[in-house]
C-alpha positions in Angstrom: -0.7 -133.1 76.4 -0.5 -136.6 77.8 2.6 -138.1 79.3 2.9 -140.9 76.7 2.6 -139.2 73.4 1.9 -141.1 70.2 4.2 -140.5 67.3 2.5 -138.5 64.5 2.9 -138.6 60.8 2.1 -135.3 59.0 1.4 -135.7 55.2 1.1 -132.6 53.0 2.6 -129.8 51.0 5.5 -128.1 52.6 6.1 -124.4 51.9 8.9 -122.0 52.6 7.8 -118.7 54.2 9.7 -115.5 54.6 8.8 -112.4 56.6 10.1 -108.9 56.0 9.1 -107.1 59.2 9.6 -103.4 59.8 7.9 -100.1 60.7 5.6 -98.1 58.5 5.3 -94.5 59.7 4.8 -92.5 56.5 3.7 -92.7 52.9 5.9 -92.7 49.9 6.1 -89.2 48.2 5.5 -90.7 44.7 2.6 -93.0 45.5 0.0 -93.5 48.3 1.8 -96.6 49.7 3.5 -97.1 53.1 7.3 -96.9 53.4 8.6 -99.8 55.4 12.0 -99.3 57.1 14.1 -101.0 59.6 13.2 -104.4 58.0 14.4 -107.7 59.4 14.2 -110.8 57.3 13.4 -114.2 58.7 12.5 -117.6 57.2 10.4 -120.4 58.6 8.7 -123.7 57.6 5.3 -123.2 56.1 2.3 -125.3 55.1 2.6 -128.9 56.2 6.1 -128.2 57.4 4.8 -125.6 59.9 2.1 -128.0 61.1 4.8 -130.7 61.7 7.0 -128.3 63.6 4.1 -127.2 65.8 3.2 -130.8 66.5 6.8 -131.5 67.4 6.8 -128.5 69.8 4.2 -130.3 71.9 7.0 -132.8 72.6 5.9 -135.7 70.5 7.9 -137.5 67.7 6.8 -136.3 64.3 7.6 -137.5 60.8 6.8 -135.2 57.9 6.0 -136.8 54.5 6.2 -134.1 51.9 7.4 -133.2 48.4 10.9 -131.6 48.0 13.2 -131.1 45.1 16.7 -130.0 44.1 15.9 -126.3 44.1 17.4 -123.7 46.6 14.1 -123.3 48.4 13.9 -127.0 49.1 17.5 -127.0 50.4 16.7 -124.1 52.7 13.6 -125.9 54.1 15.6 -129.0 54.8 18.0 -127.0 56.9 15.1 -125.4 58.8 13.6 -128.8 59.5 16.8 -130.5 60.6 16.6 -131.6 64.2 12.9 -130.7 64.5 11.1 -133.5 62.7 11.9 -136.6 60.8 11.6 -136.2 57.0 10.4 -138.6 54.3 10.5 -137.1 50.9 8.5 -137.7 47.7 9.8 -136.2 44.5 8.8 -132.6 43.6 8.1 -131.5 40.0 9.2 -127.9 39.7 10.3 -125.4 42.4 9.1 -125.5 46.0 6.3 -123.0 46.7 7.3 -120.1 48.9 5.7 -116.8 50.0 7.1 -113.6 51.3 5.1 -111.3 53.6 5.9 -107.7 54.1 4.7 -106.6 57.5 4.5 -103.4 59.5 4.5 -104.7 63.1 1.9 -107.5 63.1 0.0 -106.1 60.0 0.7 -107.7 56.6 1.0 -105.1 53.8 1.9 -107.3 50.8 2.5 -111.0 50.0 4.7 -112.3 47.1 4.3 -115.9 46.0 6.9 -117.9 44.1 7.1 -121.5 42.9 4.5 -123.8 41.5 6.0 -127.2 42.2 3.8 -130.3 42.7 4.3 -133.7 44.1 5.1 -136.1 41.3 4.6 -139.6 42.7 4.4 -141.7 45.9 7.4 -143.7 47.2 7.5 -147.0 49.1 9.1 -145.1 52.1 6.2 -142.7 52.2 3.6 -145.4 52.0 5.4 -147.4 54.8 5.5 -144.3 57.0 1.8 -143.8 56.8 1.1 -147.5 57.3 3.1 -147.6 60.5 1.7 -144.3 61.9 0.1 -144.0 65.3 -1.7 -140.9 64.1 -1.9 -139.1 60.8 -2.5 -135.4 60.0 -3.0 -134.4 56.4 -2.1 -130.7 55.9 -3.3 -130.3 52.3 -2.2 -127.1 50.5 -3.4 -128.2 47.1 0.0 -129.1 45.7 -0.4 -132.8 45.2 1.2 -134.6 48.1 -2.0 -135.8 49.6 -3.2 -136.8 46.0 -0.2 -139.1 45.2 -0.6 -140.7 48.7 -4.4 -140.9 48.7 -4.6 -144.7 48.5 -2.3 -145.1 51.5 -4.2 -142.5 53.4 -7.5 -144.2 52.7 -6.3 -147.5 54.1 -4.5 -146.2 57.3 -5.7 -147.7 60.5 -4.5 -144.7 62.5 -6.8 -141.8 63.6 -6.8 -139.5 60.6 -7.2 -135.7 60.7 -7.6 -133.9 57.4 -7.0 -130.1 57.1 -8.4 -129.5 53.6 -7.6 -126.8 51.0 -10.0 -125.5 48.4 -7.3 -126.2 45.7 -7.1 -129.8 46.9 -9.4 -132.8 46.8 -11.9 -133.6 49.6 -10.7 -135.9 52.5 -10.8 -139.6 52.0 -13.9 -141.3 53.4 -13.9 -142.2 57.0 -11.6 -139.5 58.4 -11.8 -139.0 62.2 -11.9 -135.2 61.9 -11.8 -132.7 59.1 -10.8 -129.1 60.0 -11.7 -126.6 57.3 -11.9 -122.9 58.0 -15.3 -121.2 57.7 -14.3 -119.9 54.3 -13.1 -123.3 53.1 -16.2 -125.0 54.4 -18.4 -122.5 52.5 -16.4 -123.1 49.3 -16.7 -126.9 49.6 -20.4 -126.7 50.4 -21.0 -124.5 47.4 -19.4 -127.3 45.3 -22.2 -129.5 46.7 -24.8 -126.9 45.6 -25.6 -126.4 49.2 -26.6 -122.7 50.0 -26.4 -119.5 48.1 -23.1 -118.4 46.6 -23.1 -115.0 48.3 -24.1 -116.2 51.7 -22.0 -114.9 54.6 -20.1 -117.4 56.7 -21.9 -116.9 60.0 -22.6 -119.5 62.7 -25.8 -120.8 61.1 -24.0 -121.1 57.7 -21.0 -122.8 59.3 -23.3 -125.3 61.1 -25.2 -126.1 57.9 -21.9 -126.4 55.9 -20.4 -128.7 58.6 -23.4 -131.0 58.5 -23.3 -131.2 54.7 -19.6 -132.0 54.7 -19.9 -134.7 57.3 -22.3 -136.5 55.0 -20.6 -135.7 51.7 -17.2 -136.7 52.9 -18.4 -139.6 55.1 -16.4 -138.0 57.9 -16.9 -139.0 61.6 -16.7 -135.3 62.4 -16.0 -131.8 61.0 -14.7 -128.9 63.0 -15.1 -125.6 61.2 -12.6 -123.1 62.6 -14.0 -119.6 63.3 -10.9 -117.6 64.1 -11.4 -115.5 67.3 -14.8 -117.2 67.9 -13.3 -120.7 68.3 -14.6 -123.7 66.4 -17.9 -125.4 65.5 -17.8 -129.2 65.9 -20.4 -131.3 64.0 -21.0 -135.1 63.9 -23.8 -134.4 61.4 -26.6 -133.2 63.7 -26.7 -130.5 66.4 -23.2 -128.8 66.4 -21.1 -127.9 69.4 -19.6 -124.4 69.6 -16.2 -124.4 71.3 -15.3 -120.8 72.1 -11.9 -119.4 72.6 -10.8 -119.1 76.2 -9.8 -115.4 75.8 -9.5 -112.8 73.1 -6.1 -113.0 71.4 -4.7 -110.3 69.3 -1.8 -110.8 66.9 -0.7 -112.5 63.7 -3.1 -115.4 63.0 -1.0 -116.9 60.2 -0.7 -120.6 60.9 -3.4 -120.7 63.6 -5.3 -123.3 61.5 -2.1 -125.5 61.4 -1.8 -125.1 65.2 -5.4 -126.2 65.7 -5.1 -129.2 63.4 -1.7 -130.3 64.8 -3.0 -130.2 68.4 -6.2 -132.0 67.5 -4.4 -134.7 65.5 -1.9 -135.4 68.3 -4.6 -135.7 71.0 -6.8 -138.0 68.9 -3.7 -140.2 68.3 -3.2 -140.3 72.0 -6.8 -141.6 72.4 -8.7 -138.4 73.4 -12.4 -138.0 72.6 -13.1 -135.7 69.6 -14.8 -133.1 71.8 -11.9 -132.9 74.2 -9.4 -132.8 71.3 -11.2 -129.9 69.6 -11.5 -128.0 72.9 -7.8 -128.4 73.6 -7.0 -127.4 69.9 -9.0 -124.2 70.3 -7.0 -123.3 73.4 -3.7 -124.2 71.6 -4.5 -122.0 68.6 -5.5 -119.1 70.9 -2.3 -119.3 72.8 -0.3 -119.6 69.6 -1.8 -116.3 68.3 -1.3 -114.6 71.6 2.4 -115.6 71.8 3.4 -114.3 68.3 2.1 -116.8 65.8 4.3 -118.2 63.1 7.2 -115.9 63.9 7.8 -118.0 67.0 9.2 -120.7 64.8 11.1 -118.4 62.4 14.9 -118.0 62.3 16.8 -115.1 60.9 18.4 -115.4 57.5 22.0 -116.3 57.6 23.1 -113.0 56.2 21.4 -111.2 59.1 22.7 -113.6 61.7 26.3 -113.0 60.6 26.0 -109.3 61.0 27.2 -107.8 64.2 24.6 -105.6 66.0 25.4 -102.0 65.3 27.1 -100.0 68.0 24.3 -97.5 68.4 22.2 -100.1 70.3 19.8 -101.0 67.4 19.6 -104.6 68.6 15.9 -105.1 68.2 16.3 -107.9 65.7 18.5 -109.9 68.1 16.0 -109.3 70.9 13.0 -110.4 68.8 14.8 -113.6 67.7 15.8 -114.4 71.3 12.1 -114.1 72.3 10.9 -116.2 69.4 13.5 -118.9 70.1 12.7 -119.2 73.8 8.9 -119.1 73.1 9.2 -121.9 70.5 11.0 -124.0 73.1 8.1 -123.6 75.5 10.1 -121.1 77.8 8.9 -117.9 79.5 10.0 -114.6 78.0 10.6 -111.8 80.6 11.1 -108.2 79.6 12.1 -105.2 81.7 12.5 -101.6 80.7 14.0 -98.2 81.7 16.7 -95.6 80.9 19.5 -97.4 82.8 21.6 -94.3 82.9 24.5 -94.8 85.3 23.8 -98.5 86.0 23.7 -99.0 89.8 23.0 -101.7 92.3 19.3 -101.1 92.3 19.2 -101.7 88.5 21.2 -104.9 88.9 19.0 -106.3 91.7 15.9 -105.6 89.6 17.3 -107.3 86.5 18.6 -110.3 88.4 15.1 -110.8 90.0 13.4 -110.4 86.6 15.7 -113.0 85.0 14.8 -115.5 87.8 11.1 -115.2 86.8 11.6 -116.8 83.4 13.9 -118.4 80.9 15.3 -115.2 79.2 15.5 -111.5 80.0 15.2 -108.9 77.4 15.9 -105.3 78.5 14.1 -102.5 76.7 16.1 -99.3 76.9 15.0 -95.7 76.1 17.0 -94.1 73.3 18.9 -90.9 73.9 16.1 -88.8 72.5 13.6 -90.6 74.6 15.6 -90.1 77.8 16.0 -86.4 76.9 12.3 -85.9 76.5 11.6 -87.6 79.8 14.5 -86.3 82.0 15.5 -83.0 80.4 18.4 -81.7 78.3 21.1 -82.8 80.9 20.3 -86.5 80.3 21.3 -89.1 79.5 24.7 -89.0 81.1 25.7 -92.1 79.2 24.8 -92.5 75.5 22.7 -95.4 74.3 25.5 -97.4 72.7 27.4 -97.5 76.0 24.3 -98.3 78.1 23.6 -101.2 75.8 27.1 -102.5 76.0 27.1 -102.4 79.8 23.7 -104.2 80.0 24.7 -106.9 77.5 27.7 -107.6 79.7 25.5 -108.6 82.6 25.1 -112.4 83.0 21.3 -112.0 83.7 20.6 -110.1 80.5 20.0 -112.2 77.3 19.3 -109.4 74.8 18.7 -105.6 74.7 16.4 -103.6 72.5 16.4 -99.8 72.1 13.1 -97.9 71.6 12.7 -94.2 70.6 9.2 -93.6 71.8 8.2 -92.2 75.2 6.7 -95.6 76.2 7.7 -99.1 75.1 4.4 -100.3 73.6 5.8 -100.8 70.1 8.8 -102.9 71.0 6.6 -104.9 73.5 4.2 -105.6 70.6 7.1 -107.2 68.7 8.6 -109.1 71.7 5.2 -110.2 73.3 6.8 -111.2 76.6 5.0 -113.4 79.0 6.1 -111.2 81.9 6.8 -107.4 81.9 8.8 -106.6 85.0 9.0 -103.2 86.7 10.3 -101.9 90.0 8.1 -101.8 93.0 8.0 -98.0 92.9 5.2 -98.4 90.3 3.0 -100.3 92.7 0.3 -97.6 92.9 0.4 -96.6 89.3 -1.3 -98.3 86.4 1.4 -98.6 83.7 0.3 -97.3 80.2 1.7 -100.5 78.7 -0.3 -102.8 81.1 -3.4 -103.2 78.9 -1.2 -104.1 75.9 0.7 -106.8 77.8 -2.5 -108.3 79.2 -4.0 -108.3 75.7 -2.0 -111.4 74.7 -2.2 -113.0 78.1 1.0 -111.5 79.5 1.5 -110.5 83.2 2.9 -107.3 84.6 5.1 -108.2 87.6 6.4 -105.7 90.2 9.7 -106.5 91.8 11.3 -105.1 95.0 13.4 -102.0 94.4 16.5 -101.3 96.6 16.0 -98.1 98.6 18.4 -95.2 98.3 19.7 -96.1 94.8 18.9 -93.8 91.9 20.7 -92.3 88.9 19.7 -88.8 90.0 21.2 -89.3 93.4 24.4 -90.7 92.1 24.8 -87.8 89.6 24.1 -85.2 92.4 26.7 -86.8 94.7 29.2 -86.9 91.9 28.7 -83.3 91.1 29.2 -82.3 94.8 32.3 -84.4 95.3 35.5 -82.3 95.9 37.9 -82.1 93.0 41.3 -83.8 93.5 44.0 -81.3 94.6 47.2 -83.1 93.9 48.8 -86.5 93.5 49.6 -88.5 90.5 47.1 -88.9 87.7 46.0 -92.4 87.2 
């Protein structure tokens, strides 16, 4: 982003999103459905509110103009937005729309939707905010906010980006950039009787749809987002394909909002449309790779108040720590091991890992995992005590316990930027390395202090002579 960032006004329908995230390892005995256990519940701004938070995370001042009411969901969303963006409200008729996703890892299994509230009317404060804007993003989710403010949006002098929804109306004439997904562009083009109803949304179709929408909407440009393939930018003639810089795996929820927010901010700063779209594709790819919408989520208050259990099941705290640091633009570092009989070599490794980023999360093998790796005589120290000692170190921000032989599952939830290991792995390709690199992470080897090992400590302790007398202390 540029050094001098223009304030942005985001206009649209805010939603409240919840995630119930756990593990699914078996089917229910009474029906062929997955059993999700170990769930952690978090809430986050959705819809236009998510777009506003993502734009604010770029460091620019953001004002969200949206419809909120007196219902509990609206109150919760106000709390989530406090301190992140400025808020200008228009009245909401009915309850705020919210959705709850049930996920196993990154894979959604079910979604529950509640609330059918719609914006009732414009307010002078909302109209004034749009009139004074340096840049405007419309994040339309088909619930009326853009409709009641349509006249003000049609007359704004600021660069206007419109992210449309098939349940909403088309953009006002003259928008600088419209950003439908391929499926949305196909649906809008069918409304124009352009193309066959069953036609697949490939590149040729997207190019034709974009050209048709530029003309029908009188838009200066249309960028059709294509997911992992990038975006197709059209001014009405030969389109420009802007590919993603790398393949990104992860939760794509909110990637369209990330794309639109980045493009709107850059156009407000004076960037050319082609440059803004290219940067927006990069921003959306990075967003998916770094965990998607869960990076702006916060745990529900009931979960926050709970003390982590003594058996070391602190994964929820570790995931929240990673999400918080990532949302603030920081670097998440993770390190792993058994950490049985913590010694100077462990401490030196963890201190070096912490200096590589903005937080350090330690992934610890469970007792069963250590036993499978080291034999029946290990661990010498149970997981709950190992976690307590690690959490007491100043360089450690959070601890997560995993029960598998390797930490791929927990790494998939944390998505660290750096996975730190001791230098004794220098000639070995770690099994988790391809996973870490799949979201753009880096495996980092750190020097290991010679002559320090848990096995050596245990052997010397076993050979030490027993005390023969004296006072017991």
